[in-house]
C-alpha positions as CSV (number, residue, x, y, z in Angstrom):
1,X,18.6,-65.0,-21.9
2,X,19.8,-64.3,-25.4
3,X,16.7,-62.2,-26.1
4,X,17.4,-60.1,-23.0
5,X,21.0,-59.5,-24.1
6,X,19.8,-58.5,-27.6
7,X,17.4,-56.0,-26.0
8,X,20.1,-54.6,-23.8
9,X,22.4,-54.1,-26.8
10,X,19.6,-52.3,-28.7
11,X,19.0,-50.0,-25.8
12,X,22.8,-49.2,-25.5
13,X,22.8,-48.5,-29.3
14,X,19.9,-46.1,-29.0
15,X,21.5,-44.2,-26.1
16,X,24.8,-44.0,-27.9
17,X,23.1,-42.6,-31.0
18,X,21.2,-40.1,-29.0
19,X,24.5,-38.9,-27.3
20,X,26.2,-38.7,-30.7
21,X,23.3,-36.5,-32.1
22,X,23.4,-34.3,-28.9
23,X,27.2,-33.7,-28.8
24,X,27.4,-31.4,-31.8
25,X,24.7,-29.2,-30.2
26,X,26.5,-28.9,-26.9
27,X,29.0,-26.0,-26.4
28,X,32.7,-26.9,-26.4
29,X,33.1,-26.3,-22.7
30,X,30.3,-28.7,-21.7
31,X,32.2,-32.0,-22.1
32,X,35.3,-30.9,-20.2
33,X,33.2,-29.5,-17.5
34,X,31.2,-32.7,-17.3
35,X,34.3,-34.8,-17.1
36,X,35.8,-32.6,-14.4
37,X,32.5,-32.5,-12.5
38,X,32.3,-36.3,-12.6
39,X,35.9,-36.6,-11.3
40,X,35.0,-34.1,-8.5
41,X,31.9,-36.2,-7.6
42,X,34.0,-39.4,-7.6
43,X,36.5,-37.8,-5.2
44,X,33.7,-36.6,-2.9
45,X,31.9,-40.0,-2.9
46,X,35.2,-41.8,-2.3
47,X,35.9,-39.5,0.7
48,X,32.5,-40.2,2.2
49,X,33.0,-44.0,1.9
50,X,36.6,-43.8,3.3
51,X,35.6,-41.4,6.1
52,X,32.6,-43.5,7.1
53,X,34.8,-46.6,7.3
54,X,37.4,-44.8,9.4
55,X,34.7,-43.4,11.7
56,X,33.2,-46.8,12.2
57,X,36.7,-48.3,12.9
58,X,37.4,-45.8,15.7
59,X,33.9,-45.7,17.2
60,X,34.8,-47.9,20.1
61,X,38.3,-46.5,20.7
62,X,39.3,-43.7,23.1
63,X,38.8,-40.0,22.5
64,X,42.2,-39.4,21.0
65,X,41.5,-41.7,18.0
66,X,38.1,-40.2,17.4
67,X,39.5,-36.7,17.5
68,X,42.3,-37.8,15.2
69,X,39.8,-38.9,12.5
70,X,37.7,-35.8,13.0
71,X,40.8,-33.5,12.7
72,X,41.9,-35.2,9.4
73,X,38.5,-35.0,7.8
74,X,39.1,-31.9,5.7
75,X,42.6,-32.7,4.5
76,X,41.5,-36.2,3.6
77,X,38.6,-34.8,1.5
78,X,40.8,-32.3,-0.3
79,X,43.4,-35.0,-1.0
80,X,40.9,-37.4,-2.5
81,X,39.3,-34.6,-4.6
82,X,42.7,-33.5,-5.9
83,X,43.6,-37.1,-6.7
84,X,40.4,-37.6,-8.7
85,X,40.8,-34.3,-10.6
86,X,44.4,-35.1,-11.4
87,X,43.0,-38.2,-13.2
88,X,40.1,-36.3,-14.8
89,X,42.2,-33.4,-16.2
90,X,44.2,-35.5,-18.7
91,X,41.0,-37.3,-19.8
92,X,38.9,-34.2,-20.3
93,X,39.1,-32.8,-23.8
94,X,40.7,-29.5,-22.8
95,X,42.5,-27.0,-25.1
96,X,46.2,-26.3,-24.2
97,X,45.4,-23.1,-22.3
98,X,42.6,-24.8,-20.3
99,X,44.9,-27.8,-19.6
100,X,47.7,-25.5,-18.3
101,X,45.2,-23.6,-16.1
102,X,43.8,-26.8,-14.7
103,X,47.3,-28.2,-14.0
104,X,48.3,-25.0,-12.3
105,X,45.2,-25.0,-10.1
106,X,45.9,-28.7,-9.2
107,X,49.6,-27.7,-8.3
108,X,48.4,-24.9,-6.0
109,X,45.8,-27.3,-4.5
110,X,48.5,-29.9,-3.9
111,X,50.8,-27.3,-2.1
112,X,47.9,-26.2,0.1
113,X,47.2,-29.9,0.8
114,X,50.9,-30.5,1.8
115,X,50.9,-27.4,4.1
116,X,47.5,-28.5,5.6
117,X,48.8,-32.1,6.2
118,X,52.0,-30.7,7.9
119,X,49.9,-28.5,10.2
120,X,47.6,-31.4,11.1
121,X,50.5,-33.7,11.7
122,X,52.1,-31.0,13.9
123,X,49.0,-30.7,16.0
124,X,48.5,-34.5,16.3
125,X,52.1,-34.9,17.4
126,X,51.7,-32.2,20.0
127,X,48.5,-33.8,21.3
128,X,50.2,-37.2,21.6
129,X,53.2,-35.7,23.3
130,X,51.2,-33.7,25.8
131,X,48.9,-36.5,26.8
132,X,51.5,-37.7,29.3
133,X,51.5,-34.4,31.2
134,X,48.9,-32.7,33.5
135,X,49.1,-29.1,34.4
136,X,46.8,-29.6,37.4
137,X,49.3,-31.8,39.2
138,X,50.6,-30.7,42.5
139,X,54.1,-30.1,41.2
140,X,53.5,-29.3,37.5
141,X,57.1,-28.2,36.7
142,X,57.7,-30.9,34.1
143,X,54.3,-30.5,32.6
144,X,54.6,-26.7,32.3
145,X,58.0,-27.1,30.7
146,X,56.8,-29.4,28.0
147,X,53.6,-27.5,27.4
148,X,55.5,-24.3,27.0
149,X,58.1,-25.8,24.6
150,X,55.4,-27.5,22.5
151,X,53.1,-24.4,22.2
152,X,56.0,-22.1,21.2
153,X,57.5,-24.5,18.7
154,X,54.1,-25.3,17.2
155,X,53.4,-21.7,16.6
156,X,56.9,-21.1,15.2
157,X,56.8,-24.1,12.9
158,X,53.2,-23.4,11.9
159,X,54.3,-19.9,10.9
160,X,57.2,-21.2,8.9
161,X,55.0,-23.7,7.1
162,X,52.5,-21.0,6.2
163,X,55.2,-18.6,4.9
164,X,57.0,-21.4,2.9
165,X,53.7,-22.6,1.4
166,X,52.6,-19.0,0.5
167,X,56.0,-18.3,-1.1
168,X,55.9,-21.6,-3.1
169,X,52.4,-20.7,-4.4
170,X,53.4,-17.2,-5.3
171,X,56.5,-18.5,-7.1
172,X,54.3,-20.5,-9.5
173,X,53.1,-17.3,-11.0
174,X,55.6,-15.9,-13.5
175,X,55.1,-12.2,-12.7
176,X,55.5,-12.7,-8.9
177,X,58.6,-14.9,-9.4
178,X,60.3,-12.2,-11.5
179,X,59.4,-9.6,-9.0
180,X,60.8,-11.7,-6.2
181,X,64.1,-12.3,-8.0
182,X,64.5,-8.6,-8.9
183,X,63.7,-7.6,-5.3
184,X,66.3,-10.0,-3.9
185,X,68.9,-8.9,-6.5
186,X,68.5,-5.2,-5.5
187,X,70.5,-5.4,-2.3
188,X,70.4,-1.6,-1.9
189,X,68.1,0.8,-0.1
190,X,65.1,-1.5,-0.6
191,X,66.8,-4.3,1.2
192,X,67.7,-2.0,4.1
193,X,64.1,-0.8,4.3
194,X,62.7,-4.3,4.3
195,X,65.2,-5.3,7.0
196,X,64.2,-2.5,9.3
197,X,60.5,-3.2,8.6
198,X,60.9,-6.9,9.5
199,X,63.1,-6.2,12.5
200,X,60.3,-6.5,15.2
201,X,59.0,-9.7,13.6
202,X,62.5,-11.3,13.4
203,X,63.3,-10.1,16.9
204,X,60.3,-11.8,18.4
205,X,60.9,-14.9,16.2
206,X,64.4,-15.3,17.6
207,X,63.2,-14.5,21.1
208,X,60.5,-17.3,20.7
209,X,63.2,-19.8,19.8
210,X,65.3,-18.7,22.8
211,X,62.3,-19.0,25.2
212,X,61.5,-22.5,23.9
213,X,65.1,-23.6,24.4
214,X,66.2,-21.8,27.6
215,X,62.7,-21.4,29.2
216,X,63.0,-18.4,31.5
217,X,59.2,-18.6,31.7
218,X,56.7,-21.4,31.2
219,X,52.9,-21.6,31.1
220,X,51.6,-21.3,34.6
221,X,54.7,-19.6,36.1
222,X,54.1,-17.0,38.8
223,X,56.0,-13.8,37.7
224,X,56.3,-10.2,38.6
225,X,56.5,-8.0,35.4
226,X,56.5,-4.2,35.4
227,X,55.6,-4.3,39.1
228,X,52.5,-6.5,38.5
229,X,52.2,-10.0,40.0
230,X,50.5,-12.6,37.8
231,X,50.5,-16.0,36.1
232,X,51.7,-16.7,32.6
233,X,48.5,-17.6,30.8
234,X,49.5,-17.8,27.2
235,X,52.7,-17.7,25.1
236,X,52.1,-16.9,21.4
237,X,54.6,-16.4,18.5
238,X,55.0,-12.7,19.3
239,X,53.8,-11.9,22.8
240,X,53.1,-13.3,26.3
241,X,49.8,-12.8,28.2
242,X,50.2,-12.4,32.0
243,X,47.0,-12.9,34.0
244,X,47.1,-10.4,36.8
245,X,45.7,-11.3,40.2
246,X,42.7,-9.0,39.7
247,X,41.9,-10.7,36.3
248,X,43.5,-8.0,34.2
249,X,45.8,-9.1,31.3
250,X,49.3,-7.8,30.8
251,X,50.5,-8.3,27.2
252,X,54.3,-8.3,26.9
253,X,56.4,-8.9,23.8
254,X,58.5,-12.0,23.7
255,X,61.7,-10.0,23.4
256,X,61.0,-8.4,26.9
257,X,61.8,-11.7,28.7
258,X,65.2,-11.9,26.9
259,X,66.2,-8.3,27.4
260,X,64.6,-7.1,30.6
261,X,64.9,-8.4,34.2
262,X,61.8,-9.9,35.8
263,X,60.9,-12.1,38.8
264,X,59.9,-15.8,38.3
265,X,58.7,-17.3,41.5
266,X,58.2,-20.8,40.1
267,X,61.3,-21.2,37.9
268,X,62.5,-24.5,39.3
269,X,59.5,-25.8,41.3
270,X,55.8,-24.9,41.8
271,X,56.2,-24.6,45.6
272,X,56.4,-21.2,47.1
273,X,57.2,-19.7,50.5
274,X,54.6,-17.3,51.6
275,X,55.5,-14.2,53.7
276,X,53.3,-12.5,56.2
277,X,54.6,-9.3,57.8
278,X,53.2,-8.2,61.2
279,X,53.9,-4.9,62.8
280,X,53.5,-5.1,66.6
281,X,54.3,-3.1,69.7
282,X,57.7,-3.8,71.4
283,X,55.9,-5.4,74.3
284,X,54.5,-8.3,72.2
285,X,55.2,-11.8,73.5
286,X,57.0,-13.4,70.5
287,X,57.0,-16.9,72.0
288,X,53.2,-16.9,72.4
289,X,52.9,-15.5,68.9
290,X,55.1,-18.2,67.5
291,X,53.1,-20.9,69.2
292,X,49.8,-19.5,67.8
293,X,51.3,-19.1,64.3
294,X,52.5,-22.7,64.4
295,X,49.0,-23.9,65.4
296,X,47.4,-21.9,62.6
297,X,49.8,-23.1,59.9
298,X,49.7,-26.8,61.0
299,X,45.9,-26.7,61.1
300,X,45.7,-25.3,57.6
301,X,45.0,-27.7,54.6
302,X,47.0,-25.3,52.4
303,X,50.3,-25.8,54.1
304,X,52.6,-28.4,52.4
305,X,54.5,-29.2,55.6
306,X,57.9,-28.0,54.3
307,X,58.7,-24.5,55.6
308,X,57.5,-22.6,58.7
309,X,59.2,-19.9,60.7
310,X,58.4,-16.8,62.9
311,X,61.2,-14.2,63.1
312,X,61.6,-10.6,64.3
313,X,63.2,-9.1,61.3
314,X,63.4,-5.4,62.2
315,X,63.0,-2.8,65.0
316,X,61.5,0.6,64.2
317,X,60.8,3.7,66.4
318,X,57.2,2.6,67.2
319,X,56.8,-1.0,66.1
320,X,58.8,-4.2,65.5
321,X,58.5,-6.2,62.3
322,X,57.7,-9.8,62.7
323,X,57.9,-12.1,59.7
324,X,55.9,-15.4,59.4
325,X,57.1,-17.9,56.7
326,X,55.0,-20.8,55.4
327,X,55.2,-22.8,52.2
328,X,52.5,-24.2,49.9
329,X,52.4,-26.3,46.7
330,X,51.8,-23.5,44.2
331,X,51.3,-19.7,43.9
332,X,47.4,-19.5,44.2
333,X,47.5,-21.8,47.3
334,X,50.4,-19.8,48.8
335,X,48.4,-16.6,48.4
336,X,45.4,-18.1,50.1
337,X,47.6,-19.4,53.0
338,X,49.0,-16.0,53.5
339,X,45.6,-14.5,53.8
340,X,44.5,-17.2,56.2
341,X,47.5,-16.6,58.5
342,X,46.9,-12.8,58.5
343,X,43.2,-13.1,59.4
344,X,43.7,-15.7,62.2
345,X,46.8,-14.0,63.8
346,X,45.3,-10.6,63.9
347,X,42.1,-12.0,65.5
348,X,44.2,-13.8,68.1
349,X,46.3,-10.7,68.8
350,X,43.2,-8.6,69.3
351,X,41.7,-11.1,71.7
352,X,44.7,-12.5,73.6
353,X,47.3,-9.8,73.4
354,X,45.7,-6.4,72.7
355,X,48.6,-4.6,74.3
356,X,50.8,-5.8,71.4
357,X,48.9,-3.7,68.8
358,X,50.9,-0.7,67.6
359,X,50.6,2.2,70.1
360,X,51.6,5.9,70.1
361,X,53.6,7.0,73.1
362,X,53.6,10.7,74.0
363,X,55.1,12.7,76.8
364,X,53.3,16.0,77.6
365,X,55.0,18.9,79.4
366,X,52.7,21.4,81.2
367,X,53.7,24.8,82.6
368,X,52.4,25.3,86.1
369,X,52.4,22.8,88.9
370,X,48.9,23.5,90.2
371,X,47.1,23.1,86.8
372,X,44.5,20.3,86.9
373,X,44.9,17.5,84.3
374,X,42.7,14.7,83.1
375,X,43.3,11.2,84.6
376,X,46.0,9.2,82.9
377,X,48.1,12.2,81.8
378,X,51.6,12.4,83.4
379,X,52.7,15.9,84.5
380,X,56.4,16.8,84.5
381,X,57.8,18.9,87.3
382,X,54.4,18.9,89.1
383,X,52.2,16.6,91.2
384,X,50.1,14.0,89.5
385,X,46.3,14.6,89.6
């Protein structure tokens, strides 16, 4: 045992002497680079060990915990590398300028890490909060409310985090800090120009806060904007995307929904009353039509059982206007129910009550009582053929 220890000591002395002979030959930047490289490798290896342990710990848990570990992978790696380098920089034999540069880089990396962690925490909180709500529910009013608030606030807070982090990083540079101070101090024409330039951005930012708080629209609302009927598909930090019924997209600024009137069909609830307008001859049997419409609506799976009515709403010169009302659980189902009622009622009218279809009535006056006329044409002041 003693002989093995003596041999090990001799080997260490040989290696040490070789390193001492090699150091004077190496350039000055080799040792600091080696120390920093070693610190970087230590940080990366530590991350791999920690991430492997976390992955194994959540392997049998639900999808949320696995997604949480996967989402925090990159911030965790950056944090451990920054921590290892913060230990390696004081140890490395750096000159004063090199040490200042390395400390400045670590400071910027730390600011980026803080912003990244805040963004990740914001998304994790949003995911946890929205797990309780389902947009596909029959009455998704509460779900759409929380989803809309969360998405708008996440975008706004994310934008604020990015701007603050970028400002903090720029302020670490002396030249940029002086330029910023001088720009803020000159509250003259430059300030007015900047204010006008940022007016659309600030306008949409304030409108986004108002939309999140007051919620005139939510994700999934059925709206009519600029004469187009559609569904609110997406709300970003600056605009709203409306999916039109024919799959077109109408992009509207956030400020529009604060300043302009629009129709929101699902403001308080997802249920809607569908309207079907029929234009029939004045001789139509309304009672029979009402019974048939009731049979069609009650036999439809799309009807929610809440609202049904058949009413004569107007008389015109040649037709009368009949309105059929039926409710459904949401806008798409209401649209399909309206189409179903139209198709079945017009087929019934054609088959059972053809005389109720709109007709043109004309009176023909013919000069001469003895003039022959085709059958079915009435003759005024003369004998019928």
